[in-house]
N, C-alpha and C positions, 0 to 999 in steps of 0.2 A: 434446834436453834443453832444459829451461826454467830460467832463472835468474830469481829474483824478489826484489824488495825491498819490504818493507812496514813500516809503523809503526802507532802507535795510531790514526791517521786512516784506515788501510786500505792498499790497494795503492799503491805509489809507482812501481814500474817492473817490467816483464816483458821478458825478452830470450829469444828463441829462439836456441839455439846448435846448430849442426850439426857433427858430427865431434868429435874429441878436442880438448881445450884444454890448452895448456902453461902454465907459470907466467907467462911474459911476457904471453901473451894474456889470462890471467885478471886479472893486475894492471892491464892496460890497460882491460879491461872494468869492473873495480871503480872505477878512477879516473873513467871516463866516466859510469858509471851509479850510483855510490855516493857518491864524494867530491864530484864536481861537482853531482850531483843532489840531495843533501840532507844528507849528514853534516856538511858545513861549517857548517851553520846551528846545529847543536846536538850536536857530536861528543862532548862530555863526558857527555851523557846517553844516548848510543847504545851498544847492545851488538850486535855482529855475530855471527850464527850461521851456521855452515856445516858441511857434513859433512867427512869426511876423504879426499876425492879427492886424488890426488897433487899436483895443481896448487894445492890449498887449503893443504896442509901442507908444501910444499917450503921449504927454507931461504930461497931468494930471496923467496918470498911472505911468510913470517913476518918477514923483515927489512923488507919493504915495509910490513907492518902497523905495525911499530914506528916506522918513519920517518914514516908518515902518521898516527900516533897512533890507529889503529883498535883499539877495544877488542873483541877477538874472544873469545867464550865458548869455553872448552876443551870439546872434544867427544870423549869416549872412542870408540875405534874400534868397540866392540861395543854402543854405546848405542842404544836403540830410536829410531826416527824420530819426530819430533814431528808428522809428517803435515801440514806446511804445503802440500804439493802438492795435497791435496784442495781446499783453499780456492782455490788457483791455478786448478785445472781448473774449478771452479764459476765463477770470474771470467771465464775464457776462453769458457766455454759460454754465459754470459749476454749 
């Protein structure tokens, strides 16, 4: 699996993840690669998008979002993919 972060300037971070990820691991990765990496510079203007994997929507993760003031876009479980992965793969292959 690949986790990506991008903004109006383009790609900010790519992380390859092997195996399953639990809520604690997900929060640690977000802290290292989202909070420290860039959200602290302009958190008020950032909107975080994620799918509904169990580690993304667990109560501990949602509590962590509130504590860290991460503005997460609600994502209904049956919503179509925005296909950000296509751009990710293009970036990896280039």
